[in-house]
N, CA, C and O atoms as a CHARMM CRD file, in Angstrom:
* protein
*
  344
    1    1 UNK  N     14.73400   2.84600  13.24300 PROA 1      0.00000
    2    1 UNK  CA    15.77900   3.18500  12.15900 PROA 1      0.00000
    3    1 UNK  C     14.33600   4.14900  11.20500 PROA 1      0.00000
    4    1 UNK  O     14.43400   5.32500  10.85300 PROA 1      0.00000
    5    2 UNK  N     13.36800   3.44500  11.01800 PROA 2      0.00000
    6    2 UNK  CA    12.52600   4.53000   9.63700 PROA 2      0.00000
    7    2 UNK  C     11.66100   5.43700   9.94000 PROA 2      0.00000
    8    2 UNK  O     10.72000   5.73600   9.20600 PROA 2      0.00000
    9    3 UNK  N     11.98400   6.14300  11.44300 PROA 3      0.00000
   10    3 UNK  CA    10.90900   6.77000  12.18000 PROA 3      0.00000
   11    3 UNK  C     10.71100   8.21200  10.46200 PROA 3      0.00000
   12    3 UNK  O      9.78900   8.55300   9.72100 PROA 3      0.00000
   13    4 UNK  N     12.01800   8.53000  10.60000 PROA 4      0.00000
   14    4 UNK  CA    11.66900   9.50900   9.86300 PROA 4      0.00000
   15    4 UNK  C     11.24600   9.40500   8.51000 PROA 4      0.00000
   16    4 UNK  O     11.48600  10.40100   7.82700 PROA 4      0.00000
   17    5 UNK  N     10.82800   8.70400   8.09600 PROA 5      0.00000
   18    5 UNK  CA    10.29600   8.40600   6.67200 PROA 5      0.00000
   19    5 UNK  C      8.70300   8.12000   7.12000 PROA 5      0.00000
   20    5 UNK  O      7.89200   7.96100   6.20800 PROA 5      0.00000
   21    6 UNK  N      8.33800   8.06500   8.22600 PROA 6      0.00000
   22    6 UNK  CA     6.78900   7.87900   8.54500 PROA 6      0.00000
   23    6 UNK  C      6.44900   9.54700   8.71100 PROA 6      0.00000
   24    6 UNK  O      7.07900  10.54400   9.06400 PROA 6      0.00000
   25    7 UNK  N      4.85400   9.18800   8.17000 PROA 7      0.00000
   26    7 UNK  CA     4.22800  11.10100   8.35500 PROA 7      0.00000
   27    7 UNK  C      3.00300  10.23300   9.30300 PROA 7      0.00000
   28    7 UNK  O      2.90200   9.01200   9.42900 PROA 7      0.00000
   29    8 UNK  N      2.25700  11.16400   9.82000 PROA 8      0.00000
   30    8 UNK  CA     1.04400  10.00800  10.30800 PROA 8      0.00000
   31    8 UNK  C      0.26800  11.24500  10.68900 PROA 8      0.00000
   32    8 UNK  O      0.63200  12.00300  11.58800 PROA 8      0.00000
   33    9 UNK  N     -0.73800  11.40200  10.01600 PROA 9      0.00000
   34    9 UNK  CA    -2.35500  11.95600  10.59300 PROA 9      0.00000
   35    9 UNK  C     -2.92900  11.09800  11.15400 PROA 9      0.00000
   36    9 UNK  O     -2.97300   9.90100  10.87100 PROA 9      0.00000
   37   10 UNK  N     -3.77100  12.06600  12.61600 PROA 10     0.00000
   38   10 UNK  CA    -4.41800  11.84500  13.20400 PROA 10     0.00000
   39   10 UNK  C     -5.75600  12.15100  13.08000 PROA 10     0.00000
   40   10 UNK  O     -5.95000  13.24400  13.61100 PROA 10     0.00000
   41   11 UNK  N     -6.74200  11.69500  12.63200 PROA 11     0.00000
   42   11 UNK  CA    -8.00100  12.21800  12.12600 PROA 11     0.00000
   43   11 UNK  C     -9.18500  11.29700  13.71900 PROA 11     0.00000
   44   11 UNK  O     -9.25100  10.07300  13.83300 PROA 11     0.00000
   45   12 UNK  N     -9.93800  12.30700  14.69700 PROA 12     0.00000
   46   12 UNK  CA   -10.42600  11.57400  15.46100 PROA 12     0.00000
   47   12 UNK  C    -11.91600  10.81300  14.86500 PROA 12     0.00000
   48   12 UNK  O    -12.34200  11.19800  13.77600 PROA 12     0.00000
   49   13 UNK  N    -12.41100  10.10100  15.36700 PROA 13     0.00000
   50   13 UNK  CA   -13.18100   9.59500  14.95100 PROA 13     0.00000
   51   13 UNK  C    -14.62800   9.62800  14.81200 PROA 13     0.00000
   52   13 UNK  O    -15.49100   8.89000  14.33700 PROA 13     0.00000
   53   14 UNK  N    -14.57500  10.80800  15.43000 PROA 14     0.00000
   54   14 UNK  CA   -15.99700  11.16000  14.92600 PROA 14     0.00000
   55   14 UNK  C    -15.55500  12.43900  14.10300 PROA 14     0.00000
   56   14 UNK  O    -16.25100  13.30400  14.63400 PROA 14     0.00000
   57   15 UNK  N    -14.60900  13.24800  12.85500 PROA 15     0.00000
   58   15 UNK  CA   -14.48000  13.53100  12.13200 PROA 15     0.00000
   59   15 UNK  C    -14.04700  12.83600  11.05100 PROA 15     0.00000
   60   15 UNK  O    -13.42300  13.41300  10.16000 PROA 15     0.00000
   61   16 UNK  N    -14.30200  11.62900  11.00300 PROA 16     0.00000
   62   16 UNK  CA   -13.85200  10.97100   9.89400 PROA 16     0.00000
   63   16 UNK  C    -15.17900  10.75300   9.50000 PROA 16     0.00000
   64   16 UNK  O    -16.24600  10.54300  10.07700 PROA 16     0.00000
   65   17 UNK  N    -14.60500  10.92100   7.78500 PROA 17     0.00000
   66   17 UNK  CA   -15.92300  11.31000   6.55700 PROA 17     0.00000
   67   17 UNK  C    -15.42800   9.73800   5.18100 PROA 17     0.00000
   68   17 UNK  O    -15.49700   9.79800   3.95300 PROA 17     0.00000
   69   18 UNK  N    -15.11200   8.90100   5.79300 PROA 18     0.00000
   70   18 UNK  CA   -15.58000   7.68600   5.02600 PROA 18     0.00000
   71   18 UNK  C    -13.58200   7.50300   4.28800 PROA 18     0.00000
   72   18 UNK  O    -12.52400   8.13200   4.27800 PROA 18     0.00000
   73   19 UNK  N    -14.06800   6.44400   3.88800 PROA 19     0.00000
   74   19 UNK  CA   -12.37500   5.53400   3.24200 PROA 19     0.00000
   75   19 UNK  C    -12.11400   6.45500   1.84200 PROA 19     0.00000
   76   19 UNK  O    -10.91700   6.62200   1.60500 PROA 19     0.00000
   77   20 UNK  N    -12.93000   6.99600   1.00500 PROA 20     0.00000
   78   20 UNK  CA   -12.23800   8.19600  -0.09600 PROA 20     0.00000
   79   20 UNK  C    -11.65000   9.15500   0.61200 PROA 20     0.00000
   80   20 UNK  O    -10.47400   9.42600   0.37000 PROA 20     0.00000
   81   21 UNK  N    -12.43900   9.91700   1.72600 PROA 21     0.00000
   82   21 UNK  CA   -11.73600  11.34000   1.90800 PROA 21     0.00000
   83   21 UNK  C    -10.50100  10.65800   2.87400 PROA 21     0.00000
   84   21 UNK  O     -9.51900  11.32300   3.20300 PROA 21     0.00000
   85   22 UNK  N    -10.66700   9.44400   3.22000 PROA 22     0.00000
   86   22 UNK  CA    -9.45700   8.96500   4.06100 PROA 22     0.00000
   87   22 UNK  C     -7.98200   8.91200   3.29300 PROA 22     0.00000
   88   22 UNK  O     -6.84800   9.15700   3.70400 PROA 22     0.00000
   89   23 UNK  N     -8.40300   8.55800   2.22000 PROA 23     0.00000
   90   23 UNK  CA    -7.52100   7.81100   1.52400 PROA 23     0.00000
   91   23 UNK  C     -7.01500   9.22800   0.26700 PROA 23     0.00000
   92   23 UNK  O     -6.10700   9.13200  -0.55900 PROA 23     0.00000
   93   24 UNK  N     -7.84300  10.33800   0.46600 PROA 24     0.00000
   94   24 UNK  CA    -7.09500  11.66300   0.07600 PROA 24     0.00000
   95   24 UNK  C     -6.58200  12.68600   0.47500 PROA 24     0.00000
   96   24 UNK  O     -6.18700  13.70300  -0.09600 PROA 24     0.00000
   97   25 UNK  N     -6.62500  12.15100   2.15000 PROA 25     0.00000
   98   25 UNK  CA    -5.96400  12.90600   2.74300 PROA 25     0.00000
   99   25 UNK  C     -4.15700  12.24000   3.10900 PROA 25     0.00000
  100   25 UNK  O     -3.02700  12.61500   3.42200 PROA 25     0.00000
  101   26 UNK  N     -4.82700  11.24100   2.84000 PROA 26     0.00000
  102   26 UNK  CA    -3.21400  10.03800   2.50600 PROA 26     0.00000
  103   26 UNK  C     -2.28200  11.03800   1.59100 PROA 26     0.00000
  104   26 UNK  O     -1.07900  11.29100   1.64500 PROA 26     0.00000
  105   27 UNK  N     -3.19400  11.43900   0.84400 PROA 27     0.00000
  106   27 UNK  CA    -2.50900  11.80700  -0.61300 PROA 27     0.00000
  107   27 UNK  C     -1.53700  12.51100  -0.41000 PROA 27     0.00000
  108   27 UNK  O     -0.36900  12.49200  -0.79700 PROA 27     0.00000
  109   28 UNK  N     -2.36400  13.39800   0.50100 PROA 28     0.00000
  110   28 UNK  CA    -1.26100  14.79200   0.95000 PROA 28     0.00000
  111   28 UNK  C     -0.39800  14.72400   1.78100 PROA 28     0.00000
  112   28 UNK  O      0.06700  15.80000   2.15500 PROA 28     0.00000
  113   29 UNK  N      0.06600  13.64700   2.29500 PROA 29     0.00000
  114   29 UNK  CA     1.28700  13.06400   3.26300 PROA 29     0.00000
  115   29 UNK  C      2.11300  12.99400   2.01100 PROA 29     0.00000
  116   29 UNK  O      3.15700  12.99700   2.66300 PROA 29     0.00000
  117   30 UNK  N      2.61000  12.92300   0.57100 PROA 30     0.00000
  118   30 UNK  CA     2.89100  12.54300  -0.46300 PROA 30     0.00000
  119   30 UNK  C      3.89100  13.93200  -0.47700 PROA 30     0.00000
  120   30 UNK  O      3.30400  14.90600  -0.94900 PROA 30     0.00000
  121   31 UNK  N      4.98600  14.13600  -0.13900 PROA 31     0.00000
  122   31 UNK  CA     6.25200  15.06700  -0.34100 PROA 31     0.00000
  123   31 UNK  C      7.31600  14.61300  -1.74900 PROA 31     0.00000
  124   31 UNK  O      8.53500  14.66800  -1.58800 PROA 31     0.00000
  125   32 UNK  N      6.89400  14.29900  -2.71900 PROA 32     0.00000
  126   32 UNK  CA     7.86100  14.13100  -3.92100 PROA 32     0.00000
  127   32 UNK  C      8.90300  13.16100  -4.20000 PROA 32     0.00000
  128   32 UNK  O      9.86700  13.17000  -4.96500 PROA 32     0.00000
  129   33 UNK  N      8.28300  12.02700  -3.07900 PROA 33     0.00000
  130   33 UNK  CA     8.90600  10.46300  -2.69600 PROA 33     0.00000
  131   33 UNK  C      9.01900   9.85000  -4.22200 PROA 33     0.00000
  132   33 UNK  O      8.04200   9.95200  -4.96400 PROA 33     0.00000
  133   34 UNK  N     10.09500   9.28100  -4.62900 PROA 34     0.00000
  134   34 UNK  CA     9.92000   8.21900  -5.74900 PROA 34     0.00000
  135   34 UNK  C      9.01000   7.10500  -6.05600 PROA 34     0.00000
  136   34 UNK  O      8.73500   6.61200  -7.15100 PROA 34     0.00000
  137   35 UNK  N      8.55900   6.77700  -4.77300 PROA 35     0.00000
  138   35 UNK  CA     7.67300   5.54600  -4.64300 PROA 35     0.00000
  139   35 UNK  C      6.59000   6.13300  -3.75200 PROA 35     0.00000
  140   35 UNK  O      7.07900   6.65900  -2.75300 PROA 35     0.00000
  141   36 UNK  N      4.63400   6.23000  -3.84600 PROA 36     0.00000
  142   36 UNK  CA     4.35700   6.61300  -2.78200 PROA 36     0.00000
  143   36 UNK  C      3.73400   4.86500  -3.12800 PROA 36     0.00000
  144   36 UNK  O      3.86400   4.15600  -4.12600 PROA 36     0.00000
  145   37 UNK  N      2.94000   4.59800  -1.61500 PROA 37     0.00000
  146   37 UNK  CA     1.94500   3.42600  -2.05000 PROA 37     0.00000
  147   37 UNK  C      1.05300   3.71300  -0.62200 PROA 37     0.00000
  148   37 UNK  O      1.65200   4.20700   0.33300 PROA 37     0.00000
  149   38 UNK  N      0.22900   3.52800  -0.55800 PROA 38     0.00000
  150   38 UNK  CA    -1.17200   3.35700  -0.22800 PROA 38     0.00000
  151   38 UNK  C     -2.14300   2.25800  -0.04300 PROA 38     0.00000
  152   38 UNK  O     -3.19700   2.04000  -0.63900 PROA 38     0.00000
  153   39 UNK  N     -1.60100   1.65600   0.84800 PROA 39     0.00000
  154   39 UNK  CA    -2.62400   0.40800   1.42200 PROA 39     0.00000
  155   39 UNK  C     -3.64500   0.15700   2.59200 PROA 39     0.00000
  156   39 UNK  O     -3.69100   0.73200   3.68000 PROA 39     0.00000
  157   40 UNK  N     -4.30100  -0.65700   2.19200 PROA 40     0.00000
  158   40 UNK  CA    -5.20000  -0.31300   3.66600 PROA 40     0.00000
  159   40 UNK  C     -4.73400  -1.42200   4.91000 PROA 40     0.00000
  160   40 UNK  O     -4.30000  -2.56600   4.77300 PROA 40     0.00000
  161   41 UNK  N     -4.94400  -0.78600   5.93700 PROA 41     0.00000
  162   41 UNK  CA    -4.30900  -1.78800   7.07900 PROA 41     0.00000
  163   41 UNK  C     -4.57000  -3.28800   7.42500 PROA 41     0.00000
  164   41 UNK  O     -4.16100  -3.70500   8.50800 PROA 41     0.00000
  165   42 UNK  N     -5.19900  -4.08900   6.60500 PROA 42     0.00000
  166   42 UNK  CA    -5.87600  -5.34200   6.20100 PROA 42     0.00000
  167   42 UNK  C     -5.65000  -6.06000   5.29800 PROA 42     0.00000
  168   42 UNK  O     -6.38800  -6.83000   4.68500 PROA 42     0.00000
  169   43 UNK  N     -3.81000  -5.64100   5.11000 PROA 43     0.00000
  170   43 UNK  CA    -3.17300  -6.15200   4.32400 PROA 43     0.00000
  171   43 UNK  C     -2.07400  -6.93400   4.61300 PROA 43     0.00000
  172   43 UNK  O     -1.12100  -6.54100   5.28600 PROA 43     0.00000
  173   44 UNK  N     -2.20200  -8.24500   4.02900 PROA 44     0.00000
  174   44 UNK  CA    -0.57900  -8.68700   4.24600 PROA 44     0.00000
  175   44 UNK  C      0.34200  -9.11500   3.45300 PROA 44     0.00000
  176   44 UNK  O     -0.09100 -10.08600   2.83200 PROA 44     0.00000
  177   45 UNK  N      1.64600  -8.80400   3.10800 PROA 45     0.00000
  178   45 UNK  CA     2.41200  -8.47800   2.36800 PROA 45     0.00000
  179   45 UNK  C      2.81900  -9.28800   2.03900 PROA 45     0.00000
  180   45 UNK  O      3.28600  -9.81200   3.05000 PROA 45     0.00000
  181   46 UNK  N      3.19700 -10.37400   0.57700 PROA 46     0.00000
  182   46 UNK  CA     4.39100 -11.50100   0.14000 PROA 46     0.00000
  183   46 UNK  C      5.16600 -11.22700   0.61200 PROA 46     0.00000
  184   46 UNK  O      5.13100 -10.13500   1.17900 PROA 46     0.00000
  185   47 UNK  N      6.86100 -12.38800   0.71000 PROA 47     0.00000
  186   47 UNK  CA     7.58800 -11.74300   1.12200 PROA 47     0.00000
  187   47 UNK  C      8.11200 -11.33200  -0.15000 PROA 47     0.00000
  188   47 UNK  O      7.69800 -11.52700  -1.29300 PROA 47     0.00000
  189   48 UNK  N      9.29800 -10.60700   0.37800 PROA 48     0.00000
  190   48 UNK  CA     9.49500  -9.66200  -1.03800 PROA 48     0.00000
  191   48 UNK  C      8.62300  -8.40100  -1.16600 PROA 48     0.00000
  192   48 UNK  O      8.83100  -7.37200  -1.80800 PROA 48     0.00000
  193   49 UNK  N      7.92300  -8.64300  -0.63600 PROA 49     0.00000
  194   49 UNK  CA     6.97600  -7.64600  -2.08200 PROA 49     0.00000
  195   49 UNK  C      7.44000  -6.00800  -2.54500 PROA 49     0.00000
  196   49 UNK  O      7.45200  -5.32200  -3.56600 PROA 49     0.00000
  197   50 UNK  N      7.83200  -5.87200  -0.97800 PROA 50     0.00000
  198   50 UNK  CA     9.15100  -4.41900  -1.81600 PROA 50     0.00000
  199   50 UNK  C      9.19700  -4.33000  -3.42400 PROA 50     0.00000
  200   50 UNK  O      8.51900  -3.92200  -4.36700 PROA 50     0.00000
  201   51 UNK  N     10.61800  -5.07000  -3.10000 PROA 51     0.00000
  202   51 UNK  CA    11.42300  -5.56200  -4.59100 PROA 51     0.00000
  203   51 UNK  C     10.47500  -5.36800  -5.57000 PROA 51     0.00000
  204   51 UNK  O     10.23100  -4.35900  -6.23000 PROA 51     0.00000
  205   52 UNK  N      9.75000  -6.94000  -5.58700 PROA 52     0.00000
  206   52 UNK  CA     8.88500  -7.25300  -6.88700 PROA 52     0.00000
  207   52 UNK  C      8.19800  -5.89800  -7.16200 PROA 52     0.00000
  208   52 UNK  O      8.30600  -5.44700  -8.30200 PROA 52     0.00000
  209   53 UNK  N      7.55600  -5.25300  -6.30800 PROA 53     0.00000
  210   53 UNK  CA     6.76000  -3.93500  -6.88100 PROA 53     0.00000
  211   53 UNK  C      7.30000  -3.00200  -7.52000 PROA 53     0.00000
  212   53 UNK  O      6.87400  -2.13300  -8.28100 PROA 53     0.00000
  213   54 UNK  N      8.99400  -3.47400  -6.84400 PROA 54     0.00000
  214   54 UNK  CA     9.52700  -1.93600  -7.66300 PROA 54     0.00000
  215   54 UNK  C     10.65500  -2.86300  -9.34100 PROA 54     0.00000
  216   54 UNK  O     11.19600  -2.17900 -10.21000 PROA 54     0.00000
  217   55 UNK  N     10.67700  -3.71600  -9.32500 PROA 55     0.00000
  218   55 UNK  CA    11.10900  -4.37500 -10.32400 PROA 55     0.00000
  219   55 UNK  C     10.05600  -3.66100 -11.25400 PROA 55     0.00000
  220   55 UNK  O     10.23500  -2.79100 -12.10500 PROA 55     0.00000
  221   56 UNK  N      8.94900  -4.26600 -10.85200 PROA 56     0.00000
  222   56 UNK  CA     7.22900  -4.60300 -12.19900 PROA 56     0.00000
  223   56 UNK  C      7.91000  -2.57900 -12.39700 PROA 56     0.00000
  224   56 UNK  O      8.37400  -2.28200 -13.49800 PROA 56     0.00000
  225   57 UNK  N      7.88200  -1.84300 -11.65600 PROA 57     0.00000
  226   57 UNK  CA     7.57600  -0.41800 -11.95400 PROA 57     0.00000
  227   57 UNK  C      8.27300  -0.18000 -12.69300 PROA 57     0.00000
  228   57 UNK  O      7.80100   0.25000 -13.74600 PROA 57     0.00000
  229   58 UNK  N     10.07100  -0.34400 -12.56100 PROA 58     0.00000
  230   58 UNK  CA    11.39100   0.02500 -13.05800 PROA 58     0.00000
  231   58 UNK  C     10.64600  -1.01300 -15.00400 PROA 58     0.00000
  232   58 UNK  O     10.96900  -0.73400 -16.15800 PROA 58     0.00000
  233   59 UNK  N     10.13400  -1.59000 -14.74500 PROA 59     0.00000
  234   59 UNK  CA    10.19300  -2.14700 -16.43400 PROA 59     0.00000
  235   59 UNK  C      9.18400  -1.76300 -17.24600 PROA 59     0.00000
  236   59 UNK  O      9.26800  -1.96100 -18.45800 PROA 59     0.00000
  237   60 UNK  N      7.89800  -1.05300 -16.58100 PROA 60     0.00000
  238   60 UNK  CA     7.14900   0.06100 -17.25100 PROA 60     0.00000
  239   60 UNK  C      7.33900   1.52200 -17.87100 PROA 60     0.00000
  240   60 UNK  O      8.39600   1.99100 -17.44600 PROA 60     0.00000
  241   61 UNK  N      6.99800   1.97400 -18.31400 PROA 61     0.00000
  242   61 UNK  CA     7.49000   2.77200 -19.36800 PROA 61     0.00000
  243   61 UNK  C      6.77800   3.95100 -18.62800 PROA 61     0.00000
  244   61 UNK  O      6.03200   3.58200 -17.72100 PROA 61     0.00000
  245   62 UNK  N      6.86400   5.30100 -18.84100 PROA 62     0.00000
  246   62 UNK  CA     6.97000   6.66900 -18.73800 PROA 62     0.00000
  247   62 UNK  C      6.70000   6.58500 -16.43600 PROA 62     0.00000
  248   62 UNK  O      7.50100   6.20600 -15.58100 PROA 62     0.00000
  249   63 UNK  N      5.22100   7.14200 -16.28600 PROA 63     0.00000
  250   63 UNK  CA     5.03700   7.23300 -15.00000 PROA 63     0.00000
  251   63 UNK  C      3.91700   6.25600 -14.04600 PROA 63     0.00000
  252   63 UNK  O      2.79500   6.69700 -13.79900 PROA 63     0.00000
  253   64 UNK  N      4.33100   4.99500 -13.58800 PROA 64     0.00000
  254   64 UNK  CA     3.07800   3.70000 -13.91900 PROA 64     0.00000
  255   64 UNK  C      2.76400   4.35300 -12.75300 PROA 64     0.00000
  256   64 UNK  O      3.32000   5.11000 -11.95800 PROA 64     0.00000
  257   65 UNK  N      1.31800   3.63600 -12.95300 PROA 65     0.00000
  258   65 UNK  CA     0.18900   3.33900 -11.92600 PROA 65     0.00000
  259   65 UNK  C      0.22300   2.01700 -11.53700 PROA 65     0.00000
  260   65 UNK  O     -0.40300   1.47800 -12.44900 PROA 65     0.00000
  261   66 UNK  N      0.51400   1.24800 -10.85800 PROA 66     0.00000
  262   66 UNK  CA    -0.26500   0.25300 -10.09900 PROA 66     0.00000
  263   66 UNK  C     -1.07700   0.13900  -9.52500 PROA 66     0.00000
  264   66 UNK  O     -0.61900   0.12900  -8.38200 PROA 66     0.00000
  265   67 UNK  N     -2.78900  -0.04500  -9.42900 PROA 67     0.00000
  266   67 UNK  CA    -3.45200  -0.38100  -8.35500 PROA 67     0.00000
  267   67 UNK  C     -4.12000  -2.30300  -8.91100 PROA 67     0.00000
  268   67 UNK  O     -4.26800  -3.08100  -9.85400 PROA 67     0.00000
  269   68 UNK  N     -4.25000  -2.15100  -7.79600 PROA 68     0.00000
  270   68 UNK  CA    -4.93800  -3.41300  -7.51500 PROA 68     0.00000
  271   68 UNK  C     -6.00000  -4.13600  -6.22400 PROA 68     0.00000
  272   68 UNK  O     -5.70400  -3.89300  -5.05400 PROA 68     0.00000
  273   69 UNK  N     -7.01600  -4.86900  -6.48200 PROA 69     0.00000
  274   69 UNK  CA    -7.79000  -4.95100  -5.17100 PROA 69     0.00000
  275   69 UNK  C     -7.44800  -7.03700  -4.71200 PROA 69     0.00000
  276   69 UNK  O     -7.83200  -8.13200  -5.12500 PROA 69     0.00000
  277   70 UNK  N     -6.50600  -6.47300  -3.63400 PROA 70     0.00000
  278   70 UNK  CA    -5.38500  -7.98600  -2.96100 PROA 70     0.00000
  279   70 UNK  C     -6.78300  -9.02100  -2.35600 PROA 70     0.00000
  280   70 UNK  O     -7.76600  -8.75100  -1.66700 PROA 70     0.00000
  281   71 UNK  N     -6.30500 -10.24300  -2.97800 PROA 71     0.00000
  282   71 UNK  CA    -7.42400 -10.53800  -2.65500 PROA 71     0.00000
  283   71 UNK  C     -7.63800 -11.09100  -1.01900 PROA 71     0.00000
  284   71 UNK  O     -6.84300 -10.71300  -0.15900 PROA 71     0.00000
  285   72 UNK  N     -8.76100 -11.99900  -0.68200 PROA 72     0.00000
  286   72 UNK  CA    -8.87700 -12.00400   1.16700 PROA 72     0.00000
  287   72 UNK  C     -8.06400 -12.80500   1.40500 PROA 72     0.00000
  288   72 UNK  O     -7.87200 -13.62900   0.51100 PROA 72     0.00000
  289   73 UNK  N     -7.44800 -12.90000   2.35000 PROA 73     0.00000
  290   73 UNK  CA    -6.57800 -13.55000   3.08600 PROA 73     0.00000
  291   73 UNK  C     -7.77000 -14.96300   4.01800 PROA 73     0.00000
  292   73 UNK  O     -8.79400 -14.75500   4.66800 PROA 73     0.00000
  293   74 UNK  N     -7.18600 -16.09900   3.75500 PROA 74     0.00000
  294   74 UNK  CA    -7.91000 -16.66900   4.85900 PROA 74     0.00000
  295   74 UNK  C     -8.16200 -16.65600   6.29900 PROA 74     0.00000
  296   74 UNK  O     -7.47900 -15.63900   6.41500 PROA 74     0.00000
  297   75 UNK  N     -8.51800 -16.87300   7.43400 PROA 75     0.00000
  298   75 UNK  CA    -8.40600 -16.57800   8.55800 PROA 75     0.00000
  299   75 UNK  C     -7.77100 -17.53500   9.34100 PROA 75     0.00000
  300   75 UNK  O     -7.42900 -17.32500  10.50500 PROA 75     0.00000
  301   76 UNK  N     -7.54500 -18.92500   8.54400 PROA 76     0.00000
  302   76 UNK  CA    -7.03700 -20.09700   9.09700 PROA 76     0.00000
  303   76 UNK  C     -5.90300 -19.95000   9.45200 PROA 76     0.00000
  304   76 UNK  O     -5.46100 -20.63600  10.37400 PROA 76     0.00000
  305   77 UNK  N     -4.76600 -18.56300   8.49900 PROA 77     0.00000
  306   77 UNK  CA    -3.25600 -18.61400   8.75100 PROA 77     0.00000
  307   77 UNK  C     -2.84200 -19.35900   7.23700 PROA 77     0.00000
  308   77 UNK  O     -1.71300 -19.00100   6.90300 PROA 77     0.00000
  309   78 UNK  N     -3.51500 -20.35700   6.18900 PROA 78     0.00000
  310   78 UNK  CA    -3.35600 -20.46200   4.87800 PROA 78     0.00000
  311   78 UNK  C     -2.61300 -19.38000   4.13500 PROA 78     0.00000
  312   78 UNK  O     -3.17100 -18.35700   3.73900 PROA 78     0.00000
  313   79 UNK  N     -0.97500 -19.71800   3.91200 PROA 79     0.00000
  314   79 UNK  CA    -0.17900 -18.74200   3.19800 PROA 79     0.00000
  315   79 UNK  C      0.02800 -18.78900   1.48800 PROA 79     0.00000
  316   79 UNK  O      0.60600 -18.05500   0.68700 PROA 79     0.00000
  317   80 UNK  N     -0.85400 -20.20300   1.36700 PROA 80     0.00000
  318   80 UNK  CA    -0.69700 -21.23300  -0.09000 PROA 80     0.00000
  319   80 UNK  C     -1.07600 -19.70000  -0.97200 PROA 80     0.00000
  320   80 UNK  O     -0.94800 -19.89800  -2.18000 PROA 80     0.00000
  321   81 UNK  N     -1.51200 -18.22000  -0.64400 PROA 81     0.00000
  322   81 UNK  CA    -1.74900 -17.75700  -2.27000 PROA 81     0.00000
  323   81 UNK  C     -0.32600 -16.92600  -2.54400 PROA 81     0.00000
  324   81 UNK  O     -0.00100 -16.43100  -3.62300 PROA 81     0.00000
  325   82 UNK  N      0.49400 -16.89000  -1.21900 PROA 82     0.00000
  326   82 UNK  CA     1.96600 -16.09500  -1.61800 PROA 82     0.00000
  327   82 UNK  C      3.00000 -17.13400  -2.89200 PROA 82     0.00000
  328   82 UNK  O      4.18900 -16.92900  -3.13900 PROA 82     0.00000
  329   83 UNK  N      2.23000 -18.09300  -3.44900 PROA 83     0.00000
  330   83 UNK  CA     3.27600 -18.76400  -3.74300 PROA 83     0.00000
  331   83 UNK  C      2.45400 -18.78600  -5.21400 PROA 83     0.00000
  332   83 UNK  O      3.31900 -19.11300  -6.02700 PROA 83     0.00000
  333   84 UNK  N      1.42900 -18.62800  -5.79200 PROA 84     0.00000
  334   84 UNK  CA     0.37500 -18.15300  -6.48800 PROA 84     0.00000
  335   84 UNK  C      1.23300 -17.77100  -7.97100 PROA 84     0.00000
  336   84 UNK  O      1.51500 -16.62100  -7.63600 PROA 84     0.00000
  337   85 UNK  N      1.77100 -17.88800  -9.18400 PROA 85     0.00000
  338   85 UNK  CA     2.12300 -17.58100 -10.60700 PROA 85     0.00000
  339   85 UNK  C      1.66400 -16.10600 -10.30400 PROA 85     0.00000
  340   85 UNK  O      0.58000 -15.94600  -9.74300 PROA 85     0.00000
  341   86 UNK  N      2.42700 -15.03600 -10.64200 PROA 86     0.00000
  342   86 UNK  CA     1.72800 -13.64800 -10.74100 PROA 86     0.00000
  343   86 UNK  C      1.41100 -13.74300 -12.80100 PROA 86     0.00000
  344   86 UNK  O      0.85200 -12.81300 -13.38300 PROA 86     0.00000
């Protein structure tokens, strides 16, 4: 369903130059879409995360940028972090 919305850049591990360069390369995959998001591979999303972020973006003036350092997800599967008020 969403295959035409994905862009993938494969980099051999021997050519990898670290996370900063990887984020730079990922930013080059943006082609003017209304929304652009970069996340780490080890992020667990809350329910309805996409709607929440879009709602937040729409109520902010100008050309907003949302940045966050997500909390560590407990290895025991506890998802109580999802229900904490923002």
